[in-house]
ZAPALO-290206 format. One record per residue: x, y, z of N, C-alpha, C in turn. Coordinates in nm, 3 decimals. Last residue first. Layout:
[rec [X Y Z] [X Y Z] [X Y Z]]
...
//
This chain:
[rec [15.181 -12.813 1.760] [15.238 -12.683 1.725] [15.137 -12.597 1.655]]
[rec [15.068 -13.004 2.048] [15.096 -12.983 1.906] [15.154 -12.844 1.882]]
[rec [14.980 -13.057 2.301] [15.124 -13.064 2.275] [15.160 -13.047 2.130]]
[rec [14.723 -13.004 2.346] [14.757 -13.145 2.323] [14.904 -13.162 2.288]]
[rec [14.713 -12.733 2.364] [14.675 -12.810 2.483] [14.713 -12.955 2.469]]
[rec [14.773 -12.667 2.100] [14.872 -12.639 2.204] [14.841 -12.719 2.329]]
[rec [14.534 -12.744 1.974] [14.659 -12.812 1.940] [14.765 -12.789 2.047]]
[rec [14.357 -12.563 2.089] [14.335 -12.707 2.108] [14.463 -12.784 2.078]]
[rec [14.458 -12.320 1.995] [14.456 -12.349 2.137] [14.441 -12.497 2.164]]
[rec [14.413 -12.348 1.719] [14.550 -12.328 1.770] [14.558 -12.362 1.919]]
[rec [14.131 -12.366 1.709] [14.215 -12.477 1.667] [14.356 -12.465 1.726]]
[rec [13.910 -12.202 1.764] [14.009 -12.229 1.870] [14.100 -12.347 1.836]]
[rec [13.687 -12.354 1.533] [13.723 -12.244 1.621] [13.823 -12.292 1.726]]
[rec [13.622 -12.426 1.213] [13.691 -12.481 1.330] [13.737 -12.362 1.414]]
[rec [13.340 -12.457 1.020] [13.429 -12.361 1.083] [13.490 -12.428 1.205]]
[rec [13.250 -12.597 0.709] [13.265 -12.611 0.853] [13.364 -12.506 0.902]]
[rec [13.024 -12.624 0.457] [13.137 -12.545 0.505] [13.138 -12.556 0.657]]
[rec [12.930 -12.867 0.220] [12.915 -12.809 0.353] [13.040 -12.730 0.384]]
[rec [12.748 -12.946 -0.077] [12.872 -12.907 -0.009] [12.838 -12.848 0.127]]
[rec [12.626 -13.164 -0.323] [12.604 -13.089 -0.200] [12.738 -13.058 -0.137]]
[rec [12.498 -13.228 -0.640] [12.616 -13.204 -0.557] [12.577 -13.122 -0.435]]
[rec [12.351 -13.456 -0.846] [12.325 -13.357 -0.742] [12.449 -13.347 -0.656]]
[rec [12.249 -13.550 -1.171] [12.348 -13.543 -1.066] [12.309 -13.435 -0.967]]
[rec [12.031 -13.788 -1.325] [12.069 -13.651 -1.293] [12.170 -13.655 -1.181]]
[rec [11.977 -14.002 -1.602] [12.011 -13.982 -1.462] [12.053 -13.838 -1.444]]
[rec [11.714 -14.137 -1.810] [11.826 -14.048 -1.781] [11.862 -14.057 -1.635]]
[rec [11.509 -14.223 -2.081] [11.572 -14.269 -1.957] [11.693 -14.181 -1.934]]
[rec [11.217 -14.100 -2.219] [11.362 -14.085 -2.213] [11.408 -14.138 -2.078]]
[rec [10.949 -14.194 -2.441] [11.007 -14.172 -2.310] [11.157 -14.153 -2.324]]
[rec [10.871 -14.234 -2.702] [10.774 -14.175 -2.610] [10.830 -14.142 -2.473]]
[rec [11.029 -14.371 -2.881] [11.041 -14.225 -2.877] [10.948 -14.157 -2.778]]
[rec [11.045 -14.640 -2.884] [10.926 -14.582 -2.947] [10.927 -14.429 -2.945]]
[rec [11.292 -14.681 -2.751] [11.277 -14.719 -2.892] [11.154 -14.658 -2.960]]
[rec [11.365 -14.383 -2.553] [11.315 -14.520 -2.567] [11.298 -14.552 -2.715]]
[rec [11.673 -14.195 -2.549] [11.529 -14.207 -2.577] [11.491 -14.354 -2.588]]
[rec [11.900 -14.157 -2.279] [11.871 -14.221 -2.407] [11.719 -14.224 -2.427]]
[rec [12.177 -14.010 -2.097] [12.034 -14.032 -2.122] [12.017 -14.098 -2.258]]
[rec [12.403 -13.906 -1.840] [12.374 -13.981 -1.963] [12.224 -14.004 -1.975]]
[rec [12.284 -13.628 -1.659] [12.395 -13.717 -1.693] [12.363 -13.784 -1.826]]
[rec [12.194 -13.295 -1.615] [12.157 -13.423 -1.676] [12.283 -13.502 -1.702]]
[rec [12.146 -13.095 -1.325] [12.233 -13.139 -1.435] [12.196 -13.279 -1.484]]
[rec [11.789 -13.041 -1.273] [11.926 -13.054 -1.226] [12.014 -13.094 -1.345]]
[rec [11.547 -13.023 -1.406] [11.562 -12.951 -1.280] [11.705 -12.949 -1.228]]
[rec [11.516 -12.961 -1.754] [11.569 -13.047 -1.648] [11.588 -12.968 -1.520]]
[rec [11.262 -12.936 -1.984] [11.346 -12.861 -1.892] [11.389 -12.953 -1.778]]
[rec [11.232 -13.062 -2.309] [11.211 -13.086 -2.166] [11.310 -13.006 -2.086]]
[rec [11.262 -12.955 -2.567] [11.165 -13.061 -2.543] [11.132 -13.079 -2.395]]
[rec [11.317 -12.686 -2.769] [11.330 -12.731 -2.629] [11.221 -12.833 -2.602]]
[rec [11.454 -12.716 -3.091] [11.331 -12.708 -3.012] [11.358 -12.762 -2.872]]
[rec [11.651 -12.537 -3.332] [11.635 -12.637 -3.225] [11.509 -12.610 -3.145]]
[rec [11.586 -12.486 -3.676] [11.582 -12.430 -3.541] [11.569 -12.542 -3.438]]
[rec [11.789 -12.687 -3.896] [11.683 -12.592 -3.865] [11.694 -12.543 -3.723]]
[rec [11.837 -13.015 -4.042] [11.881 -12.889 -3.984] [11.763 -12.799 -3.959]]
[rec [11.750 -13.262 -4.112] [11.789 -13.173 -4.222] [11.847 -13.042 -4.172]]
[rec [11.672 -13.364 -3.867] [11.785 -13.426 -3.937] [11.838 -13.336 -4.049]]
[rec [11.579 -13.104 -3.636] [11.550 -13.196 -3.746] [11.677 -13.246 -3.814]]
[rec [11.670 -13.118 -3.295] [11.682 -13.045 -3.420] [11.650 -13.145 -3.532]]
[rec [11.596 -13.080 -2.947] [11.601 -13.159 -3.069] [11.609 -13.066 -3.189]]
[rec [11.706 -13.096 -2.601] [11.668 -13.024 -2.722] [11.659 -13.123 -2.839]]
[rec [11.664 -13.087 -2.263] [11.683 -13.178 -2.375] [11.625 -13.106 -2.496]]
[rec [11.825 -12.839 -2.055] [11.713 -12.893 -2.132] [11.759 -13.003 -2.226]]
[rec [11.874 -12.599 -1.800] [11.918 -12.722 -1.865] [11.800 -12.784 -1.936]]
[rec [11.858 -12.241 -1.837] [11.863 -12.363 -1.757] [11.918 -12.479 -1.838]]
[rec [11.885 -12.008 -1.975] [11.748 -12.045 -1.936] [11.745 -12.170 -1.849]]
[rec [12.148 -11.992 -2.049] [12.101 -11.897 -1.948] [11.957 -11.925 -1.903]]
[rec [12.212 -12.349 -2.082] [12.225 -12.210 -2.126] [12.169 -12.119 -2.018]]
[rec [12.285 -12.670 -2.185] [12.280 -12.581 -2.068] [12.302 -12.440 -2.120]]
[rec [12.144 -12.949 -2.347] [12.197 -12.813 -2.357] [12.180 -12.741 -2.225]]
[rec [12.162 -13.260 -2.514] [12.150 -13.187 -2.387] [12.210 -13.049 -2.405]]
[rec [11.979 -13.359 -2.809] [12.102 -13.329 -2.737] [12.069 -13.256 -2.608]]
[rec [11.855 -13.546 -3.091] [11.835 -13.490 -2.958] [11.972 -13.461 -2.896]]
[rec [11.763 -13.523 -3.417] [11.878 -13.547 -3.332] [11.850 -13.473 -3.201]]
[rec [11.499 -13.679 -3.605] [11.551 -13.574 -3.518] [11.679 -13.620 -3.448]]
[rec [11.434 -13.899 -3.761] [11.395 -13.766 -3.809] [11.457 -13.652 -3.731]]
[rec [11.476 -14.158 -3.679] [11.585 -14.089 -3.746] [11.551 -13.950 -3.796]]
[rec [11.300 -14.294 -3.525] [11.267 -14.286 -3.667] [11.373 -14.211 -3.747]]
[rec [11.412 -14.260 -3.273] [11.407 -14.395 -3.330] [11.373 -14.396 -3.479]]
[rec [11.639 -13.982 -3.270] [11.506 -14.037 -3.246] [11.501 -14.172 -3.317]]
[rec [11.983 -14.001 -3.161] [11.882 -13.989 -3.266] [11.746 -14.037 -3.216]]
[rec [12.169 -13.809 -2.931] [12.102 -13.935 -2.961] [11.996 -13.909 -3.067]]
[rec [12.449 -13.663 -2.760] [12.351 -13.662 -2.869] [12.294 -13.802 -2.888]]
[rec [12.616 -13.484 -2.520] [12.540 -13.607 -2.545] [12.433 -13.593 -2.652]]
[rec [12.603 -13.128 -2.479] [12.664 -13.259 -2.460] [12.566 -13.366 -2.506]]
[rec [12.669 -12.784 -2.490] [12.593 -12.895 -2.546] [12.672 -13.024 -2.525]]
[rec [12.631 -12.475 -2.345] [12.715 -12.595 -2.346] [12.627 -12.711 -2.389]]
[rec [12.622 -12.130 -2.454] [12.561 -12.254 -2.406] [12.668 -12.362 -2.401]]
[rec [12.549 -11.825 -2.599] [12.631 -11.893 -2.498] [12.557 -12.015 -2.444]]
[rec [12.421 -11.881 -2.936] [12.415 -11.819 -2.803] [12.508 -11.891 -2.706]]
[rec [12.470 -12.042 -3.162] [12.487 -11.897 -3.168] [12.499 -11.832 -3.030]]
[rec [12.574 -12.327 -3.301] [12.538 -12.273 -3.170] [12.572 -12.124 -3.167]]
[rec [12.429 -12.459 -3.582] [12.540 -12.374 -3.538] [12.496 -12.310 -3.407]]
[rec [12.327 -12.764 -3.716] [12.303 -12.663 -3.613] [12.433 -12.591 -3.580]]
[rec [12.396 -12.913 -3.934] [12.253 -12.911 -3.899] [12.223 -12.810 -3.789]]
[rec [12.612 -12.917 -4.208] [12.581 -12.856 -4.080] [12.432 -12.867 -4.055]]
[rec [12.741 -13.213 -4.359] [12.656 -13.094 -4.363] [12.628 -13.047 -4.221]]
[rec [12.997 -13.374 -4.551] [12.926 -13.351 -4.426] [12.844 -13.224 -4.442]]
[rec [12.976 -13.542 -4.869] [13.011 -13.426 -4.788] [12.932 -13.422 -4.657]]
[rec [13.054 -13.891 -4.916] [12.985 -13.767 -4.943] [13.026 -13.659 -4.845]]
[rec [12.998 -14.220 -4.785] [13.074 -14.121 -4.859] [12.990 -13.999 -4.890]]
[rec [12.845 -14.369 -4.624] [12.878 -14.428 -4.754] [12.959 -14.332 -4.841]]
[rec [12.783 -14.212 -4.410] [12.888 -14.311 -4.392] [12.927 -14.380 -4.523]]
[rec [12.740 -13.860 -4.419] [12.695 -13.991 -4.465] [12.810 -14.091 -4.458]]
[rec [12.747 -13.655 -4.129] [12.821 -13.703 -4.246] [12.763 -13.839 -4.288]]
[rec [12.652 -13.361 -3.970] [12.613 -13.497 -4.005] [12.691 -13.535 -4.130]]
[rec [12.730 -13.145 -3.689] [12.740 -13.184 -3.829] [12.687 -13.326 -3.845]]
[rec [12.700 -12.870 -3.490] [12.663 -13.011 -3.500] [12.654 -13.043 -3.649]]
[rec [12.948 -12.642 -3.380] [12.856 -12.685 -3.485] [12.826 -12.833 -3.469]]
[rec [13.024 -12.355 -3.169] [13.037 -12.493 -3.212] [12.928 -12.530 -3.312]]
[rec [12.949 -12.108 -3.081] [13.034 -12.113 -3.198] [13.055 -12.253 -3.251]]
[rec [12.938 -12.210 -2.744] [12.899 -12.111 -2.844] [12.998 -12.111 -2.959]]
[rec [13.048 -12.555 -2.721] [13.013 -12.425 -2.667] [12.970 -12.333 -2.780]]
[rec [13.023 -12.901 -2.659] [13.027 -12.792 -2.755] [12.986 -12.664 -2.685]]
[rec [13.234 -13.100 -2.450] [13.106 -13.037 -2.482] [13.129 -12.931 -2.588]]
[rec [13.482 -13.185 -2.404] [13.379 -13.288 -2.399] [13.242 -13.229 -2.429]]
[rec [13.759 -13.069 -2.609] [13.651 -13.049 -2.512] [13.550 -13.163 -2.516]]
[rec [14.069 -13.081 -2.651] [13.965 -13.176 -2.687] [13.849 -13.165 -2.589]]
[rec [14.236 -12.885 -2.548] [14.229 -12.901 -2.694] [14.118 -12.995 -2.739]]
[rec [14.251 -12.690 -2.305] [14.153 -12.795 -2.334] [14.140 -12.814 -2.485]]
[rec [14.394 -12.466 -2.225] [14.450 -12.599 -2.197] [14.356 -12.713 -2.228]]
[rec [14.110 -12.258 -2.180] [14.256 -12.271 -2.185] [14.301 -12.412 -2.148]]
[rec [13.817 -12.359 -2.368] [13.880 -12.321 -2.242] [14.032 -12.339 -2.252]]
[rec [13.749 -12.231 -2.694] [13.789 -12.343 -2.609] [13.848 -12.291 -2.479]]
[rec [13.681 -12.041 -2.879] [13.610 -12.037 -2.750] [13.644 -12.156 -2.661]]
[rec [13.825 -12.084 -3.109] [13.840 -11.953 -3.045] [13.768 -11.944 -2.911]]
[rec [13.754 -12.332 -3.211] [13.875 -12.321 -3.131] [13.892 -12.187 -3.062]]
[rec [13.444 -12.461 -3.185] [13.509 -12.342 -3.237] [13.634 -12.320 -3.152]]
[rec [13.398 -12.814 -3.236] [13.412 -12.695 -3.152] [13.475 -12.581 -3.229]]
[rec [13.165 -13.020 -3.369] [13.291 -12.955 -3.402] [13.297 -12.826 -3.321]]
[rec [13.002 -13.334 -3.321] [13.021 -13.194 -3.287] [13.159 -13.145 -3.325]]
[rec [12.806 -13.550 -3.535] [12.921 -13.521 -3.450] [12.931 -13.371 -3.426]]
[rec [12.628 -13.824 -3.665] [12.624 -13.686 -3.616] [12.743 -13.667 -3.524]]
[rec [12.637 -14.026 -3.944] [12.696 -14.004 -3.813] [12.687 -13.856 -3.781]]
[rec [12.417 -14.240 -4.131] [12.481 -14.111 -4.103] [12.535 -14.107 -3.960]]
[rec [12.313 -14.497 -4.156] [12.358 -14.429 -4.277] [12.436 -14.300 -4.250]]
[rec [12.190 -14.646 -3.960] [12.333 -14.665 -3.982] [12.389 -14.590 -4.101]]
[rec [11.936 -14.598 -3.881] [11.953 -14.681 -4.001] [12.099 -14.702 -4.037]]
[rec [11.981 -14.429 -3.659] [11.923 -14.563 -3.640] [11.939 -14.654 -3.762]]
[rec [12.309 -14.272 -3.671] [12.165 -14.272 -3.699] [12.111 -14.414 -3.689]]
[rec [12.534 -14.235 -3.404] [12.505 -14.303 -3.529] [12.354 -14.306 -3.549]]
[rec [12.681 -13.952 -3.254] [12.570 -14.046 -3.254] [12.549 -14.103 -3.395]]
[rec [12.825 -13.726 -3.044] [12.859 -13.827 -3.142] [12.750 -13.932 -3.140]]
[rec [12.932 -13.517 -2.833] [12.827 -13.510 -2.934] [12.871 -13.600 -3.049]]
[rec [13.023 -13.677 -2.522] [13.052 -13.612 -2.650] [12.930 -13.610 -2.739]]
[rec [12.986 -13.815 -2.298] [12.918 -13.688 -2.304] [12.945 -13.617 -2.437]]
//
């Protein structure tokens, strides 16, 4: 779920850098980027890394993948509007919401032609049960 992705031509690596002032307590190595975090790209043949996106609003970003032509970096984002697959140009700029997800998105990957995305979603269900007369039932069975 980390923000780490090698470009299709193998020339650049995208990675996330968290803002230490917004890390959850006791979490020195977060698995997601939060507000204040940055998505960076570094050339693998040497050179300076560059910022392509600074997260300004409260959000959580996970999992990055390049488009097959290398023009865009896609990532998952959860914010006050919901969950979405986003993209930002390789050169940086404003992120674009590509798809709204109805549930939390697990791992995903764009197809080689860029026309589809394979993904899985998670669904959690919980039940609350009430046990009535437990003390009486235990006493009737010789319990304490």
